N, C-alpha and C positions, 0 to 999 in steps of 0.2 A: 142513693145503691149509681153506682155505674152501668152506665147503658152501652159505651163504646168500644167492642171487643176490635182488637185490631184487625185493619181490613185486609193482610194477609196470614191465610191460615198455616200450619201447618201441614204442608202434603210432602210427605215422602216421597224422597228419590228411589226408584226402586231397589238399589241394591241396602235398603234399610227399611223397610216393607213391615217388618213387624217389630214386635217390644223390645221383645230379647237384641236383635244387630238395632234399634235406636238406644238401647241402655249400652251397650257393649261400644260400638263404633261411634258414640256422643259425647265416652269417656275419653276416647284413644284416638281419635281423628284429628290429624296433625291439626294447627290454628296457628294464630299470630300469638306473641306471645308480651301483649303490652306491657310496657312498665312506666312507671309512671313517678315520680317524687315521691317520698312519703317519711313521713318520722317516726317511731316505734311509740307506743306509752306503754303504761302498765295503770290497770284498775283494781283497787285492792276490796273485797270482799270481804263482806261482817264475820265469816267463819275466819280469817286469816288466811286463805287463800288469794289468788291472785290472779286478774286475765291478763293477756296480752293483745294487742293490735296495732295497728299501724292506722296514721289518720294522714288522711290527702288531702292539700288545701284545693279549697275550689272559691266559686267567684261569685253563684248566687246565694239565695239565702236557705238553703236545704242542705240539709247533712242525710247522705246517703250509708243507714251502719249495716252493714252486711257480715251474715250469719252461716257457717258451713255445714254441711253432712255429717254423720256419723262417722268416725275415721280421718276425715278431710283436718283442713287447716285453714289461713287465708291463705294462702298462695293456690288453692285448690283454682284448677283451669276455668270452672263457673266464674269462682270469685272474681277470679282478675277481668275476665269478661265484663262482672258486673260494674265494677272498677273502670274499668275503659268507658262502656256506655252510660257512666254517671259522670266523667267527669267530661266526656265529651258536652253532655248540659250545662255543665259549668258547676254541678254541684262539690262541696266537701263530701269527702267519706271516711268512713271508718271503717276498720275491718277489723273483727274481734274473731281471735281463736277461745276454745273453749276452754275449759280445766286444762289446762296439761299439754295444751295441744301447740306445732308449731312453735314459736317465738316463746308459749308458755311454759316450755317443756322444763319440770323441777320446782313451778310459784304454787301445784295443787297437791294438792290431799288425798282432796275427796273426786270425784267422776264426775262428769256430764252425762246427763242422761234426755231419756222424747222429753222430759218433766223441766225442763231449766230455765222455764220462766223466770224465774224470780231471777235468773244469773243477766238474763236479758234484760230483767226490768232495772237489775242496777245499771248495766251499757245509760237507758233511755238515760238515767236519773244523772248518771257520771258526764253525758254531754247538756245535758238542762243545763248543769251548771255550769261548766268547763263552755259552752256553746251558746249562751243561754237568748240568742240572738234568731239562729235558726229552726226551720222547721225541721222537725223528721222523720226524715220514710226507714221504715226496717223490711231487710229482703232477708228472708229466711227459708232456706234451702233442703227441705228431705229431714230431718230428724229437729234443726230447727228450723224447719215452716212448724211444726206439732209445739214446738215451748213457743213459741210466736203466739199460734193462736188461743195456746193458751191462755199466756198471759193477757190476751188480749179480750179474753172470754171471762176473766176472774176467776181461773179454773184452778190458782194459787194456795196454796196456805194464810199466804198475811198477801193485801192491794202491793200491789206494784208499778213501776215506773212505768209509761207508754209511750209509744212515738207519735205522727200526730194522720201517721196512715201504711198501710202494711202492705208488701206484697208476701205471700206464702207458696214456694211452688213445692207441687209435690209433697204435700204433709201427711205420714200415715197417722191418718186421724186417728185410726182405731187399733192399738198397740196389738191386743192380742189377734187379730184376722191376720195384720201384717206378719206379724212371728209364727202363726200357721200358714198363710198364705208363703212363704220366704222358705218354707222347709220340704219347701212339693216339687214335684221335677225341674226343669232347667235351674230355678230360679235357686235350689242348696246351692249354685256357684255362686251369686251372690252372697247367701248367705258364709259361706264359707271363709268366701274373701274378705267377708266386716268381722269373720272371728278371728281371724289370724289379724288384723288391724287394731283388733280390741285385748289381743294379747300382749301383742307388743306395746302396746300402751299401759298396762300392769304392770311390765317384765320394766319398761324406763322406768316405773314410778318405784319398784322395787331398788334398782342398781342406781338412783338418786338416794336411797334413804327415806324415802317418804313415807312406804307403806311395807309391809312385813309381808314375806313372802308363806302367806297364808291363806290364798283362795287354790282352789282346785276347780283349772280349768283344763279342757285338751281342743287340739289341732279339729275334730270331728263334731265336733257337739254343734247342739243348735242352738238360736238367739236365747229360747226361751230358757236353755239350758246354763246357759252364759247370762244371762239376768237371774238365772236364781241362786247361781254361784256365785256372782261376783253382783255384778248391779247393785242390785237388791243390799247384800249387806254394806257393802260402802254406803249407803245411798240414803239407810235404816226404812227401805220397803218391808211389809213383811213376809212378799214370794213376788214372784213374777206376775202373779192376777192381782194379788193389791196392785204394784205397778204401775201394771196395764189399764186398772181400772181404773189409778188416780190422774194416771196423766194424759190418758185421751181425750186428745181437745175436740173428736164431737160431738161430749157434752156438754161443751161449751161455747159453739159456733151462733145459737141462737142471743148469746147477749153480749156477742162483740156490737158495741155503737162505734169505734173507731173504723174510719173509713176504709176496703181491707180486699183484696182481688186474692181468690184461691185460686190457685193455676193447679191442674192433674191431667194426666192422660188417660185413656178407657184403656190405653194396655200398657201401664205399667205390669211389670213381671211381678211386684211382691206387694206394690199397693193400692188395695181394693176403691175404686174411686165412689164407691155406691153407695159407703156410709156417712161420706160429706153431705151427697143430695138427704139422703135420709135423717140427717141433724137439722134438718131445717133452719137453713142456715140465718141470721137477722136481715133486714133489707141493706144492712150496713156491709154488708158481707156482696160482691161480685164474685159468683162459681163459676170456673172460666172449663170448660172441661173441651177436650183436643181427642180427636176419635183416635188418632198416632201422636207417637212423640215418647213411651221409654218412661222411665228413670231418666228423668233430668237431661232427655236426649236430646228430642225436639229436629232433626235434620230436617230440613226441608231443602225440595228442587228449587224453588224458588228466588231464593236470595242470595247475593255471595256468597262464598265461604259455606254453604247449605249449615247455616246458622236462625233457629229462627228465634231459641229459647231469648235471647241478648234481646234480640228485636221485640219481643212480647213486653219484656221487662221495660225497654225502656216507654215505648206507649204508654202501659198502663203506669210509669212513672209521670209522666207527663200528664197523665189523666186525671191522678191522685193530687198532685201538688203542680197544678199550672204557675209558671213564671208572672 
């Protein structure tokens, strides 16, 4: 178990003191847009769908595999910053789009969701086959963080390949509690944004001739209603409660054996941190709770560019898989 946390905590600037401002400004605050040479790749899945990603060549014996959150793709700002820090360390990088996202549009009929740990397992297995000499560090953000923990804790219907180490950032480890929390107060704004992006993804699949226009969704629905109307039907769950129960990583944190860091903020507007603590994570898991940071914001008054999250991820990457 890791005991060394980053020396600098996330002390927010005065203009981002709340979880909401951390979340919003963390998403929209301008920053450098690093550009590194990469090559696209495709990864076939057993059901006929394909995942699209990009490979960034490195020099060390570490491969960082980076997975985005709900409604994003591998060009999201937090993914690009993770690529930059991994390349600074000399690591190889794979960024992977979930089904139908980014460069993977038109390649998948089925949806991705918070329980897609088997898709992540397919990526780890492919990386072992293609780059067998590299150690694997998986970095999952938000939705992908839960899917990653589900994979690591053996919470999938079938065994799946796993990485050598993992970092899970702001995982929604209790999906039911998160769907309730995001539907209340100001967090409803995030919910509506997610709904818009998810409905756009459905429309793309319809336009690409991959699925029929048979799912009844509407702009002002809740995430729970969306999951009942689309996710569960397209992915084979009975209903939202069945999906949330089977795919919440909290039920499996105690069984993780791969060295893992879970990073969460106590002021995340829609992911309650208490469920990760109550899950009694295994000794292989280092649970890092920051008082401030919002949802993947982590703006700091002590670091250049105000970005604490890349600093923390870089710190843990070196702790988990030292050179």
